[in-house]
C-alpha positions as CSV (number, residue, x, y, z in Angstrom):
1,X,-34.3,62.8,-45.1
2,X,-33.7,59.4,-43.4
3,X,-34.6,55.9,-44.3
4,X,-35.4,53.0,-42.0
5,X,-35.7,49.4,-43.1
6,X,-38.3,46.9,-41.9
7,X,-38.6,46.8,-38.1
8,X,-40.6,47.3,-35.0
9,X,-40.5,51.0,-34.3
10,X,-42.5,51.1,-31.1
11,X,-39.5,51.1,-28.8
12,X,-37.5,53.7,-30.8
13,X,-40.1,56.1,-32.1
14,X,-39.0,58.9,-29.8
15,X,-35.4,58.5,-31.0
16,X,-36.6,58.5,-34.6
17,X,-38.5,61.8,-34.0
18,X,-35.4,63.2,-32.3
19,X,-33.5,62.8,-35.6
20,X,-35.5,65.8,-36.8
21,X,-35.5,64.4,-40.3
22,X,-38.0,66.3,-42.5
23,X,-39.0,63.0,-44.1
24,X,-38.6,59.4,-43.0
25,X,-39.0,56.8,-45.7
26,X,-39.8,53.3,-44.5
27,X,-40.3,49.9,-46.0
28,X,-44.0,49.3,-45.6
29,X,-45.3,47.4,-48.7
30,X,-44.9,43.9,-47.2
31,X,-46.6,45.0,-43.9
32,X,-49.4,46.5,-46.0
33,X,-48.8,49.8,-44.2
34,X,-49.2,48.3,-40.7
35,X,-46.0,50.0,-39.5
36,X,-47.6,53.4,-39.9
37,X,-49.7,52.7,-36.8
38,X,-46.7,53.4,-34.6
39,X,-46.2,56.8,-36.2
40,X,-49.9,57.6,-35.8
41,X,-50.0,56.5,-32.2
42,X,-46.9,58.6,-31.4
43,X,-48.3,61.6,-33.5
44,X,-45.1,61.7,-35.5
45,X,-44.7,65.3,-36.5
46,X,-42.8,65.1,-39.8
47,X,-43.5,63.7,-43.2
48,X,-43.4,60.0,-44.1
49,X,-42.6,58.1,-47.3
50,X,-44.2,54.7,-46.9
51,X,-42.8,52.3,-49.5
52,X,-45.5,51.2,-52.0
53,X,-43.7,48.3,-53.7
54,X,-41.2,45.6,-52.6
55,X,-38.0,46.2,-54.4
56,X,-36.8,42.6,-53.6
57,X,-39.5,41.1,-55.8
58,X,-39.4,41.1,-59.6
59,X,-43.2,41.4,-59.6
60,X,-44.3,44.9,-60.8
61,X,-47.4,45.9,-58.8
62,X,-50.2,47.6,-60.6
63,X,-51.1,51.2,-60.2
64,X,-54.3,50.2,-58.4
65,X,-52.4,48.1,-55.9
66,X,-50.1,51.0,-55.1
67,X,-53.0,53.4,-54.9
68,X,-54.8,51.1,-52.5
69,X,-51.7,51.0,-50.3
70,X,-51.6,54.8,-50.3
71,X,-55.2,55.1,-49.5
72,X,-54.6,52.7,-46.6
73,X,-51.7,54.9,-45.5
74,X,-54.0,58.0,-45.3
75,X,-55.9,56.2,-42.5
76,X,-52.8,56.6,-40.3
77,X,-51.0,59.7,-41.8
78,X,-52.4,62.9,-43.2
79,X,-52.3,62.7,-47.0
80,X,-50.4,66.0,-47.3
81,X,-47.6,64.5,-45.2
82,X,-47.1,61.4,-47.5
83,X,-44.2,61.1,-49.9
84,X,-44.6,58.3,-52.4
85,X,-41.6,56.0,-52.9
86,X,-40.5,52.4,-53.3
87,X,-39.5,50.5,-50.2
88,X,-35.8,51.0,-50.7
89,X,-33.2,51.5,-53.5
90,X,-33.7,49.7,-56.8
91,X,-30.2,48.2,-57.3
92,X,-31.6,44.6,-57.2
93,X,-34.0,45.2,-60.1
94,X,-33.4,45.4,-63.9
95,X,-34.3,48.4,-65.9
96,X,-37.5,47.2,-67.5
97,X,-39.2,46.3,-64.2
98,X,-37.8,49.4,-62.5
99,X,-39.2,51.7,-65.2
100,X,-42.6,49.9,-65.1
101,X,-42.8,50.0,-61.3
102,X,-41.8,53.7,-61.2
103,X,-44.4,54.6,-63.9
104,X,-47.1,52.8,-61.9
105,X,-45.9,54.6,-58.7
106,X,-46.2,58.0,-60.3
107,X,-49.7,57.3,-61.5
108,X,-50.6,56.1,-57.9
109,X,-49.2,59.3,-56.5
110,X,-51.4,61.3,-58.9
111,X,-54.4,59.2,-57.9
112,X,-53.7,60.0,-54.2
113,X,-53.5,63.7,-55.0
114,X,-56.8,63.6,-56.9
115,X,-58.6,61.9,-54.1
116,X,-57.1,64.3,-51.5
117,X,-58.5,67.2,-53.4
């Protein structure tokens, strides 16, 4: 596993692939999954964990919002290669919002699996 924060990956995508990480998690909620286009264009061979909520915001996104982001991600990445995770670590958030956000995220992951068959 590896994690990359927000950035433009076009110039370094080959180096990212050379890491041979089984999964890369990336911060994609604020870009509304736009960063995944680079991985699709490159035909990134491994699995990807696109972040489905911004951990720097106290707002807890709904399950539907996260499900919508995941469905958008499947336009760039095969659904069976998607790991569902927050954008980054949760140290900036309090327990109540963390628990609520993670519960919504789990339901969004289940929604993705149901829609993928």
